[in-house]
C-alpha positions as CSV (number, residue, x, y, z in Angstrom):
1,X,-17.3,47.3,-16.8
2,X,-18.7,46.6,-13.4
3,X,-16.5,43.5,-13.1
4,X,-13.4,45.5,-14.3
5,X,-14.1,48.2,-11.7
6,X,-14.4,45.6,-9.0
7,X,-11.1,43.9,-10.0
8,X,-9.4,47.3,-9.8
9,X,-10.7,47.9,-6.3
10,X,-10.4,44.4,-4.9
11,X,-8.1,42.5,-7.4
12,X,-5.3,42.0,-4.8
13,X,-7.8,40.9,-2.2
14,X,-9.5,38.5,-4.6
15,X,-6.2,37.0,-5.7
16,X,-5.1,36.6,-2.1
17,X,-8.3,34.9,-1.0
18,X,-8.3,32.6,-4.0
19,X,-4.7,31.6,-3.3
20,X,-5.5,30.9,0.3
21,X,-8.5,28.7,-0.6
22,X,-6.4,26.9,-3.3
23,X,-3.7,26.1,-0.7
24,X,-6.4,24.9,1.8
25,X,-7.9,22.5,-0.8
26,X,-4.5,21.2,-1.7
27,X,-3.8,20.5,2.0
28,X,-7.2,18.8,2.3
29,X,-6.3,16.7,-0.8
30,X,-3.1,15.5,0.8
31,X,-4.9,14.6,4.0
32,X,-7.6,12.7,2.1
33,X,-4.9,10.9,0.1
34,X,-3.2,9.9,3.3
35,X,-6.4,8.7,4.9
36,X,-7.5,6.7,1.9
37,X,-4.1,5.0,1.5
38,X,-4.0,4.1,5.1
39,X,-7.5,2.7,5.1
40,X,-6.7,0.6,2.0
41,X,-3.6,-0.8,3.7
42,X,-5.4,-1.5,7.0
43,X,-8.4,-3.1,5.4
44,X,-6.4,-5.1,2.8
45,X,-4.5,-7.3,5.2
46,X,-3.4,-5.6,8.4
47,X,-6.9,-5.1,9.8
48,X,-7.7,-8.8,9.3
49,X,-4.2,-9.8,10.7
50,X,-4.9,-7.9,13.9
51,X,-7.2,-10.7,14.9
52,X,-4.5,-13.3,14.3
53,X,-1.4,-14.4,16.1
54,X,1.7,-15.4,14.1
55,X,4.2,-17.9,15.5
56,X,7.4,-18.9,13.6
57,X,8.1,-22.5,13.0
58,X,11.6,-23.8,12.2
59,X,13.5,-27.1,12.3
60,X,16.1,-27.9,14.9
61,X,18.6,-29.5,12.6
62,X,21.1,-26.7,12.9
63,X,24.2,-28.8,12.8
64,X,25.4,-29.3,9.2
65,X,26.3,-33.0,9.7
66,X,23.0,-33.8,11.4
67,X,21.1,-31.9,8.6
68,X,23.1,-33.8,5.9
69,X,22.5,-37.2,7.4
70,X,18.8,-36.5,7.8
71,X,18.5,-35.7,4.1
72,X,20.2,-38.9,3.1
73,X,17.4,-41.0,4.5
74,X,14.3,-41.4,2.4
75,X,12.3,-42.5,5.5
76,X,13.2,-39.4,7.4
77,X,12.5,-37.1,4.5
78,X,9.1,-38.7,4.1
79,X,8.3,-37.7,7.7
80,X,9.1,-34.1,6.7
81,X,6.8,-34.4,3.7
82,X,4.0,-35.8,5.8
83,X,4.4,-33.2,8.5
84,X,4.3,-30.4,6.0
85,X,1.2,-31.8,4.2
86,X,-0.7,-32.2,7.4
87,X,0.3,-28.8,8.7
88,X,-0.6,-27.2,5.4
89,X,-4.1,-28.7,5.5
90,X,-4.9,-28.6,9.2
91,X,-8.1,-26.7,10.1
92,X,-7.8,-23.7,12.5
93,X,-4.1,-23.5,11.6
94,X,-2.9,-21.5,8.6
95,X,0.7,-22.4,7.8
96,X,2.2,-19.5,5.9
97,X,5.4,-20.8,4.2
98,X,7.9,-18.4,2.6
99,X,11.6,-18.3,2.0
100,X,14.0,-15.7,0.7
101,X,16.2,-17.8,-1.5
102,X,18.0,-16.6,-4.7
103,X,17.5,-18.2,-8.1
104,X,20.4,-18.7,-10.4
105,X,19.2,-17.2,-13.8
106,X,21.1,-17.6,-17.1
107,X,21.3,-14.7,-19.5
108,X,19.7,-12.4,-17.1
109,X,18.4,-9.2,-18.7
110,X,17.7,-7.1,-15.6
111,X,19.9,-4.5,-13.7
112,X,22.1,-5.0,-10.7
113,X,19.3,-3.9,-8.4
114,X,17.7,-7.4,-8.8
115,X,20.9,-9.1,-7.4
116,X,20.5,-10.9,-4.1
117,X,23.3,-8.9,-2.5
118,X,21.9,-5.5,-3.6
119,X,21.0,-3.3,-0.7
120,X,22.8,-5.6,1.8
121,X,26.3,-5.7,3.4
122,X,27.2,-8.6,1.1
123,X,29.5,-8.2,-1.9
124,X,27.6,-7.7,-5.1
125,X,28.7,-10.2,-7.8
126,X,27.1,-9.9,-11.2
127,X,27.3,-12.7,-13.7
128,X,29.6,-15.6,-12.7
129,X,30.3,-19.2,-13.6
130,X,28.5,-21.6,-11.3
131,X,31.0,-24.2,-10.2
132,X,28.4,-27.0,-10.2
133,X,26.6,-26.4,-13.5
134,X,29.5,-24.6,-15.3
135,X,27.0,-22.1,-16.6
136,X,27.1,-18.3,-16.4
137,X,24.4,-17.2,-14.0
138,X,23.1,-14.3,-12.0
139,X,21.8,-14.6,-8.4
140,X,18.3,-12.9,-8.5
141,X,16.2,-12.0,-5.5
142,X,13.5,-14.7,-5.2
143,X,10.6,-15.2,-2.8
144,X,9.2,-18.7,-2.6
145,X,5.7,-18.9,-1.1
146,X,2.9,-21.4,-0.6
147,X,-0.8,-20.7,-1.4
148,X,-1.6,-19.8,2.2
149,X,1.0,-17.1,2.1
150,X,-0.4,-15.8,-1.2
151,X,-3.9,-15.7,0.2
152,X,-3.0,-14.4,3.7
153,X,-1.3,-11.2,2.3
154,X,-3.8,-10.9,-0.6
155,X,-1.1,-10.5,-3.2
156,X,-2.5,-9.0,-6.4
157,X,-1.2,-9.0,-9.9
158,X,-1.7,-6.4,-12.6
159,X,-3.2,-8.9,-15.1
160,X,-5.1,-10.9,-12.5
161,X,-2.7,-13.8,-13.1
162,X,-2.9,-16.7,-10.5
163,X,-0.7,-19.6,-9.9
164,X,-2.3,-23.0,-10.8
165,X,-1.8,-24.3,-7.3
166,X,-3.5,-27.6,-7.7
167,X,-1.5,-28.4,-10.9
168,X,2.0,-27.5,-9.7
169,X,4.4,-30.3,-10.0
170,X,8.0,-29.8,-8.8
171,X,9.1,-32.7,-10.9
172,X,8.3,-30.8,-14.1
173,X,11.0,-28.8,-15.7
174,X,8.7,-25.8,-16.2
175,X,7.4,-23.7,-13.3
176,X,5.2,-20.5,-13.4
177,X,6.6,-17.4,-11.8
178,X,5.4,-13.9,-11.0
179,X,7.7,-10.9,-11.2
180,X,7.8,-7.7,-9.1
181,X,6.7,-4.5,-10.8
182,X,10.2,-3.3,-11.4
183,X,10.8,-6.2,-13.8
184,X,8.4,-4.7,-16.4
185,X,11.2,-2.8,-18.2
186,X,13.2,-6.0,-18.7
187,X,10.7,-8.8,-19.2
188,X,7.2,-9.4,-20.4
189,X,4.4,-11.9,-19.8
190,X,5.0,-15.2,-21.6
191,X,8.8,-15.0,-21.6
192,X,10.8,-17.8,-20.0
193,X,13.8,-17.6,-17.7
194,X,16.3,-20.5,-17.7
195,X,17.9,-21.1,-14.3
196,X,18.2,-23.4,-11.4
197,X,16.7,-24.0,-7.9
198,X,18.7,-26.0,-5.4
199,X,20.9,-27.2,-8.3
200,X,18.0,-28.4,-10.4
201,X,17.5,-26.8,-13.8
202,X,14.1,-25.3,-14.6
203,X,12.4,-23.1,-17.2
204,X,10.6,-20.4,-15.2
205,X,7.7,-19.1,-17.3
206,X,6.5,-15.5,-16.5
207,X,2.7,-15.4,-16.0
208,X,2.3,-11.9,-14.6
209,X,3.5,-9.0,-12.5
210,X,2.7,-8.1,-9.0
211,X,1.1,-4.7,-8.4
212,X,3.5,-1.9,-7.6
213,X,4.6,-1.5,-3.9
214,X,3.4,-4.9,-2.9
215,X,4.8,-5.7,0.6
216,X,4.6,-8.5,3.1
217,X,5.7,-9.3,6.7
218,X,8.9,-11.4,6.7
219,X,11.3,-12.1,9.5
220,X,10.3,-9.1,11.6
221,X,10.3,-6.8,8.6
222,X,6.8,-5.4,8.6
223,X,7.0,-4.1,5.0
224,X,9.3,-6.2,2.8
225,X,8.7,-4.9,-0.7
226,X,8.6,-7.4,-3.5
227,X,9.1,-5.0,-6.5
228,X,12.6,-6.5,-7.2
229,X,11.7,-10.1,-6.5
230,X,10.8,-13.2,-8.5
231,X,7.8,-15.0,-6.8
232,X,8.1,-18.8,-7.0
233,X,5.2,-21.0,-5.9
234,X,5.5,-24.0,-3.6
235,X,3.5,-27.0,-4.7
236,X,0.4,-28.0,-2.8
237,X,1.1,-31.7,-3.5
238,X,4.6,-32.9,-2.7
239,X,6.4,-35.6,-4.6
240,X,7.3,-38.9,-3.2
241,X,10.8,-39.1,-2.0
242,X,13.0,-41.3,-4.2
243,X,16.7,-42.1,-4.6
244,X,16.8,-39.8,-7.6
245,X,15.2,-36.7,-6.1
246,X,16.1,-36.9,-2.4
247,X,18.9,-34.3,-2.7
248,X,16.6,-31.8,-4.3
249,X,13.5,-32.4,-2.2
250,X,15.6,-32.7,0.9
251,X,16.6,-29.0,0.6
252,X,13.2,-27.9,-0.8
253,X,11.0,-29.6,1.9
254,X,13.1,-28.1,4.7
255,X,12.8,-24.7,3.1
256,X,9.0,-25.1,2.9
257,X,8.9,-26.3,6.5
258,X,10.2,-23.0,7.8
259,X,7.4,-20.4,8.0
260,X,4.8,-18.8,10.2
261,X,1.7,-20.3,11.7
262,X,-1.4,-18.1,12.0
263,X,-4.0,-18.8,14.7
264,X,-7.0,-16.9,15.9
265,X,-6.4,-14.4,18.7
266,X,-8.5,-16.4,21.1
267,X,-6.3,-19.4,20.7
268,X,-3.0,-19.4,22.6
269,X,0.3,-21.1,22.5
270,X,-1.0,-24.1,24.4
271,X,-3.5,-24.8,21.7
272,X,-0.8,-24.5,19.0
273,X,1.7,-26.8,20.7
274,X,-1.0,-29.5,21.2
275,X,-1.9,-29.3,17.5
276,X,1.7,-29.6,16.5
277,X,2.3,-32.4,18.9
278,X,-0.6,-34.3,17.4
279,X,0.8,-33.9,13.8
280,X,4.3,-34.9,15.0
281,X,2.9,-38.1,16.6
282,X,1.0,-39.0,13.4
283,X,4.0,-38.3,11.0
284,X,7.0,-39.1,13.1
285,X,8.7,-35.8,12.6
286,X,9.8,-34.1,15.9
287,X,12.7,-31.9,14.8
288,X,10.8,-28.6,15.0
289,X,10.4,-25.7,17.4
290,X,8.5,-22.5,17.8
291,X,10.4,-19.2,18.0
292,X,9.7,-16.5,20.5
293,X,6.6,-14.4,20.8
294,X,4.3,-13.3,17.9
295,X,6.4,-10.4,16.7
296,X,4.0,-9.6,13.9
297,X,1.3,-8.8,16.4
298,X,3.6,-6.6,18.4
299,X,4.8,-4.7,15.4
300,X,1.3,-4.4,14.0
301,X,0.0,-2.9,17.2
302,X,2.8,-0.4,17.3
303,X,2.2,0.6,13.7
304,X,-1.6,0.8,14.2
305,X,-1.2,3.1,17.2
306,X,1.3,5.3,15.4
307,X,-1.0,5.6,12.4
308,X,-4.0,6.6,14.5
309,X,-1.9,9.0,16.6
310,X,-0.7,10.7,13.3
311,X,-4.2,10.7,12.0
312,X,-5.5,12.4,15.1
313,X,-2.7,14.9,14.9
314,X,-3.4,15.6,11.3
315,X,-7.1,16.1,12.0
316,X,-6.4,18.5,14.8
317,X,-3.9,20.4,12.6
318,X,-6.5,20.5,9.7
319,X,-9.1,21.9,12.1
320,X,-6.7,24.6,13.3
321,X,-5.9,25.5,9.7
322,X,-9.6,25.7,8.9
323,X,-10.4,28.0,11.9
324,X,-7.5,30.3,10.9
325,X,-8.7,30.2,7.3
326,X,-12.2,31.2,8.3
327,X,-10.8,34.1,10.3
328,X,-8.6,35.3,7.4
329,X,-11.5,35.0,4.8
330,X,-13.8,36.9,7.2
331,X,-11.2,39.7,7.4
332,X,-10.7,39.8,3.6
333,X,-14.4,39.8,3.0
334,X,-14.8,42.8,5.3
335,X,-12.0,44.6,3.4
336,X,-13.7,43.8,0.1
337,X,-17.0,45.2,1.3
338,X,-15.3,48.4,2.5
339,X,-13.7,48.9,-0.9
340,X,-17.0,48.5,-2.7
341,X,-19.2,50.3,-0.1
342,X,-19.2,53.6,-2.1
343,X,-20.6,51.7,-5.2
344,X,-23.4,50.2,-3.1
345,X,-24.3,53.6,-1.7
346,X,-24.5,55.2,-5.1
347,X,-26.7,52.4,-6.4
348,X,-28.9,52.7,-3.4
349,X,-29.0,56.5,-3.6
350,X,-30.1,56.2,-7.3
351,X,-33.1,54.2,-6.3
352,X,-31.9,50.7,-7.2
353,X,-33.8,48.0,-5.5
354,X,-32.5,45.7,-2.8
355,X,-32.6,42.8,-5.3
356,X,-30.3,44.7,-7.7
357,X,-27.9,45.5,-4.9
358,X,-27.9,41.8,-3.8
359,X,-27.1,40.8,-7.4
360,X,-24.2,43.2,-7.5
361,X,-23.0,42.0,-4.2
362,X,-23.1,38.3,-5.3
363,X,-21.1,39.0,-8.4
364,X,-18.5,40.9,-6.4
365,X,-18.1,38.0,-3.9
366,X,-18.1,35.0,-6.2
367,X,-15.8,36.2,-9.0
368,X,-12.7,34.8,-7.1
369,X,-14.5,31.6,-6.1
370,X,-15.7,31.0,-9.7
371,X,-12.1,31.5,-10.9
372,X,-10.8,28.9,-8.4
373,X,-13.5,26.4,-9.4
374,X,-12.5,26.8,-13.1
375,X,-8.9,26.1,-12.2
376,X,-9.9,23.0,-10.3
377,X,-12.1,21.8,-13.2
378,X,-9.2,22.2,-15.7
379,X,-6.8,20.4,-13.3
380,X,-9.3,17.6,-12.8
381,X,-9.7,16.8,-16.5
382,X,-6.0,17.3,-17.4
383,X,-4.5,15.1,-14.6
384,X,-5.9,12.1,-12.8
385,X,-7.1,12.7,-9.2
386,X,-6.3,9.7,-7.0
387,X,-9.1,10.6,-4.5
388,X,-12.2,10.4,-6.7
389,X,-14.4,12.3,-4.2
390,X,-12.0,15.2,-3.9
391,X,-13.6,17.1,-6.9
392,X,-17.0,16.8,-5.3
393,X,-15.6,18.1,-2.0
394,X,-14.0,21.1,-3.8
395,X,-17.3,22.0,-5.5
396,X,-19.2,21.8,-2.2
397,X,-16.4,23.6,-0.3
398,X,-16.3,26.5,-2.8
399,X,-20.1,26.7,-2.7
400,X,-20.1,26.8,1.2
401,X,-17.4,29.5,1.2
402,X,-19.4,31.5,-1.3
403,X,-22.6,31.2,0.7
404,X,-20.6,32.3,3.8
405,X,-19.1,35.3,2.0
406,X,-22.5,36.3,0.5
407,X,-24.2,36.0,3.9
408,X,-21.5,38.2,5.5
409,X,-21.6,40.8,2.8
410,X,-25.4,40.8,2.9
411,X,-25.3,41.4,6.7
412,X,-23.0,44.5,6.2
413,X,-25.3,45.7,3.4
414,X,-28.5,45.4,5.4
415,X,-26.9,47.2,8.3
416,X,-25.9,50.1,6.0
417,X,-29.3,50.2,4.4
418,X,-31.0,50.4,7.8
419,X,-28.7,53.4,8.6
420,X,-29.2,54.8,5.1
421,X,-25.5,54.9,4.6
422,X,-25.3,57.8,7.1
423,X,-21.5,57.8,6.8
424,X,-21.9,59.3,3.3
425,X,-24.1,62.2,4.3
C-alpha cells in the first residue's frame, strides 16, 4: 500500500527521472561504442602505421611500345623478377605490393555490385563473351596482394583461414582466394570459381571470408573497403621466365612491382633511394621511380587529429550533459521529497524511529532506479551488448545515483526532524 501511495504522489516524477536516466545511459553507451571502435581501429593498424612512412614505387615504362618490347625479352623480365625478390626480402624495407585488377569469372553467381565498374563512372557490363577465350565471363572486383600487405594491414578472416604463402605456385592451375564478407550469400568455403588472370585460366578455390568492413589504404584512399572483393595472393617465390610463360609473367611481375614501401619514421628518402639503388645495381633493373610524398602519413595525421578533436568534443558534451542531468535529478528529488513530506511527518509524529523513516525514504527514492535496472537487465539478456563493460557501468551508475538521491533526501529529512516539522504545527 505504501508503494502504491508513493506512486500516486510521485508517479509522474519517478517516470520522468527514470526516462532521463535511461536516455543518459543510452548516450553514454553510444559514446563508449564510438571510443571502443576508434581504439580498435587505431591500435589494429593505424597506430602502428603512424610510426612508418609510405612511399609509392612504380615502373617508368609508360609508353606502350617500350613496355611491350621489354616484356618480349626473357633477360629483361628476369631483372624485374630479381628486383622484386630482393625488394620483397630486404631488411628494414617492407614492400607492400597490391593491385586492383579484375578477374574474369565464368558462371558468376554474385550480384552486379561485385562488378569492377560498379560504383564508378565506367559503364557496367554484366556477363559478356571474352574475345580472347571465347567464354562467357563476368569482371569481378579483385585485389591482388603479397604477404607483406596482408601482414601490414593485419587482414583477418572469419574462419582464421590463411594463404599458404610458401607453397604458392603461379604455374599451378589452382590458386587459393579469400572473399569479402558480402560474398557469403553467394558462395561458401570449399567452392571453386573458374576464371582467368592475365589471359591464363585458373581454378580459384575459396578458403575463407574476410571479416566484415575490412578496409586498407590504397592509392590515397584511406579506407578502401574489401567487402565486395576477391583477394588473390601474390606468390613469394617467382617462377623462372621462359618462352612459354613470358607473356603471363611479364604482366604479372610488373603488377607486383607497383606498390608501397614502408620504412621507419626515422629513416628518410635518402636512405630509401640508396637501398633501391643498391638493389638496382645488383639486379640490373633501373626502370623504377618513387612517387611524391608519403600521402598515407599525411592522411593518417589528418584523420588522427580529427578523431581526437571529435573525441574531446564528445567528452566535453558528455560532461555538460552530466552536469545538467545532476541539476535536473536534484530538482526532481526535491519535488519528490516535498510530495512525501506529510507522510514522513505523520510517521515521525506517531513515534516511529529514525531507522523506520530512513527505510521508508530509501524505498521511496529507489523504486524508479530499481525499475530502470530491471529494464537494463532484461535488455542485456535479450540483445547482445557490443561494449561488454557497459552493463557494469549501468549498475554502478544507478547505484551512485541512488546513493546521491538517498543522501539528498536524508539531508532534507534530518533538517525537518531538527526543526520538528514546525511547518505542520
